[in-house]
C-alpha positions as CSV (number, residue, x, y, z in Angstrom):
1,M,168.1,34.4,23.2
2,N,168.9,37.2,25.6
3,L,172.7,37.3,25.6
4,A,173.1,39.2,28.8
5,P,173.4,36.1,31.0
6,L,175.9,34.7,28.6
7,R,177.9,37.9,28.6
8,N,177.9,37.9,32.4
9,A,179.2,34.3,32.4
10,I,182.0,35.4,30.2
11,R,182.9,38.4,32.4
12,T,182.8,36.3,35.6
13,E,184.6,33.3,33.9
14,Q,181.8,30.9,34.7
15,K,181.1,27.5,33.1
16,V,177.6,27.1,31.6
17,R,175.4,24.4,30.1
18,I,173.7,25.1,26.8
19,A,171.1,23.3,24.8
20,Y,172.1,23.8,21.2
21,H,170.5,22.9,17.8
22,D,173.1,22.0,15.2
23,R,172.7,22.8,11.5
24,D,170.6,19.7,11.0
25,G,168.3,20.6,13.9
26,A,169.6,17.9,16.2
27,A,169.6,19.0,19.8
28,T,172.7,18.6,22.0
29,D,173.5,19.5,25.5
30,R,177.0,21.0,26.0
31,R,178.9,22.1,29.0
32,I,181.2,25.0,27.9
33,W,183.5,27.7,29.1
34,P,182.4,30.8,27.1
35,I,185.2,33.2,26.3
36,S,184.0,35.6,23.5
37,I,181.0,36.6,21.5
38,T,181.7,37.9,18.0
39,F,179.6,39.1,15.1
40,C,180.3,37.7,11.6
41,A,178.2,38.0,8.5
42,R,175.1,38.9,10.4
43,I,175.5,36.0,12.8
44,R,176.7,36.1,16.4
45,L,179.1,33.4,17.3
46,L,180.1,32.3,20.7
47,A,183.7,31.0,21.1
48,A,184.1,28.5,24.0
49,W,186.0,25.6,25.3
50,C,183.7,22.5,24.9
51,E,184.1,19.9,27.6
52,L,182.5,17.2,25.4
53,R,184.8,17.8,22.4
54,E,187.8,18.8,24.6
55,S,188.5,21.6,22.2
56,Y,187.6,25.2,21.3
57,R,184.3,25.3,19.4
58,H,182.1,28.0,17.9
59,F,178.3,28.1,18.5
60,R,175.8,30.3,16.7
61,T,173.9,32.2,19.4
62,D,170.7,31.9,17.4
63,R,170.9,28.1,17.8
64,I,171.2,28.2,21.6
65,V,167.8,27.2,22.9
66,G,168.6,26.8,26.6
67,F,171.1,28.1,29.1
68,A,172.0,27.3,32.7
69,E,174.7,28.4,35.0
70,V,176.8,25.6,36.4
71,G,178.2,27.4,39.4
72,E,181.8,26.7,38.6
73,R,184.6,28.9,37.4
74,Y,186.9,28.1,34.5
75,P,190.0,26.2,35.8
76,R,192.2,28.7,33.8
77,R,191.9,32.5,33.4
78,R,189.9,33.8,30.4
79,R,192.8,35.8,29.1
80,A,194.9,32.6,28.8
81,L,192.1,30.8,27.1
82,I,191.6,33.6,24.6
83,K,195.3,33.7,23.8
84,E,195.4,30.0,23.2
85,W,192.2,30.2,21.1
86,R,193.6,33.0,18.9
87,E,196.8,31.0,18.3
88,I,194.9,27.9,17.3
89,E,192.6,30.0,15.0
90,G,195.6,31.9,13.5
91,L,194.2,35.2,14.6
92,P,196.5,38.2,15.0
93,D,197.2,39.4,18.5
94,P,195.3,42.7,19.0
95,A,197.8,45.4,19.8
């Protein structure tokens, strides 16, 4: 997947809809608020608020098979979402 549209959605704080294959290959459709893309053990991970699960989730970008802009901004600022996500994950605050 070309990550440029996803990176743009992160920068502009836009909700998106993704089609995603889980580890068993089952397809799901998720409406998310993407906040960060990270690289871990040769895998790119997308951190996002998932409206379906009502929690922060991580999605492997190689399993995203579809992407569409929703045309809505996050209801909260990305900075606040990242701070909350880092606290939940127990990640240190970057200084």
